[in-house]
C-alpha positions as CSV (number, residue, x, y, z in Angstrom):
1,M,57.2,-22.8,59.0
2,D,59.8,-22.6,56.2
3,A,59.9,-24.7,53.1
4,T,62.4,-27.2,54.6
5,Q,60.3,-27.8,57.6
6,S,57.2,-28.2,55.4
7,L,59.0,-30.8,53.3
8,V,60.1,-32.7,56.4
9,A,56.5,-32.6,57.7
10,V,55.2,-33.9,54.3
11,A,57.7,-36.8,54.3
12,V,56.9,-37.7,57.9
13,V,53.1,-37.7,57.3
14,L,53.6,-39.8,54.1
15,S,55.8,-42.3,55.9
16,A,53.2,-42.6,58.7
17,L,50.5,-43.2,56.1
18,N,52.6,-45.8,54.3
19,L,53.1,-47.6,57.7
20,A,49.3,-47.6,58.2
21,L,48.7,-49.1,54.8
22,L,51.5,-51.6,55.2
23,G,49.9,-52.7,58.5
24,V,46.6,-53.3,56.8
25,L,48.2,-55.2,54.0
26,A,50.4,-57.3,56.3
27,T,47.4,-58.3,58.4
28,V,45.4,-59.4,55.3
29,W,48.4,-61.3,53.9
30,L,49.2,-62.9,57.2
31,R,45.6,-64.2,57.4
32,N,45.8,-65.4,53.8
33,F,49.1,-67.1,54.4
34,R,47.7,-68.9,57.5
35,T,44.8,-70.1,55.4
36,F,46.5,-71.0,52.1
37,R,50.2,-71.6,53.0
38,N,51.2,-70.1,49.6
39,G,54.7,-69.0,48.9
40,Q,53.5,-66.0,46.9
41,V,51.4,-64.7,49.8
42,L,54.4,-65.2,52.1
43,A,56.5,-63.1,49.7
44,L,53.9,-60.3,49.9
45,L,53.9,-60.5,53.7
46,L,57.7,-60.3,53.8
47,F,57.6,-57.4,51.3
48,A,55.2,-55.5,53.6
49,L,57.4,-56.2,56.7
50,L,60.6,-55.1,54.9
51,L,59.0,-52.0,53.5
52,A,57.6,-51.1,56.9
53,G,61.2,-51.4,58.3
54,E,62.4,-49.0,55.6
55,N,59.6,-46.5,56.4
56,L,60.4,-46.7,60.1
57,A,64.1,-46.0,59.3
58,A,63.0,-43.0,57.1
59,L,60.9,-41.7,60.0
60,G,63.9,-41.9,62.3
61,F,66.0,-40.0,59.8
62,H,63.4,-37.3,59.2
63,L,62.6,-36.9,62.9
64,G,65.9,-37.5,64.5
65,M,68.5,-36.5,62.0
66,G,66.8,-33.6,60.1
67,M,70.0,-31.7,60.1
68,L,71.3,-34.1,57.4
69,Y,68.9,-32.3,55.0
70,A,69.2,-28.8,56.4
71,D,71.1,-27.3,53.5
72,A,69.7,-29.6,50.8
73,A,66.2,-28.6,49.8
74,T,66.6,-30.7,46.6
75,A,67.3,-33.8,48.6
76,L,64.3,-33.1,50.9
77,L,62.0,-32.6,47.9
78,A,63.2,-35.8,46.4
79,A,62.7,-37.7,49.7
80,A,59.1,-36.3,50.0
81,A,58.4,-37.1,46.3
82,L,59.6,-40.7,46.8
83,R,57.4,-41.1,49.9
84,G,54.5,-39.8,47.9
85,L,55.1,-42.2,45.0
86,Q,55.4,-45.0,47.5
87,F,52.1,-44.0,49.1
88,V,50.3,-44.0,45.7
89,A,51.7,-47.4,44.9
90,L,50.6,-48.8,48.2
91,C,47.1,-47.4,47.7
92,F,46.8,-49.3,44.4
93,L,48.2,-52.4,46.1
94,A,45.8,-52.0,49.0
95,W,42.9,-51.5,46.6
96,A,43.8,-54.7,44.7
97,T,44.3,-56.7,47.9
98,L,41.1,-55.6,49.6
99,Q,38.8,-56.3,46.6
């Protein structure tokens, strides 16, 4: 596996992990919204759903259109780094939500 394929694999795995965390967060926030009917909780739920849509689109690009990045290792590195930053941010958000 070359460096390009490795970066695509890292980005795909991180997007999948982000989707799993967003699923947990959306479930908690949906339950909280049903209980409290709070606008802030609704905003968090919508945030999770929209970010999940973005991660699904990213998965589609990485899996179905990998050739877009074929000659751009820097772009692939940036995409994988952004997925990693998003994962860390979602971990902190999940930790705070599940306390």
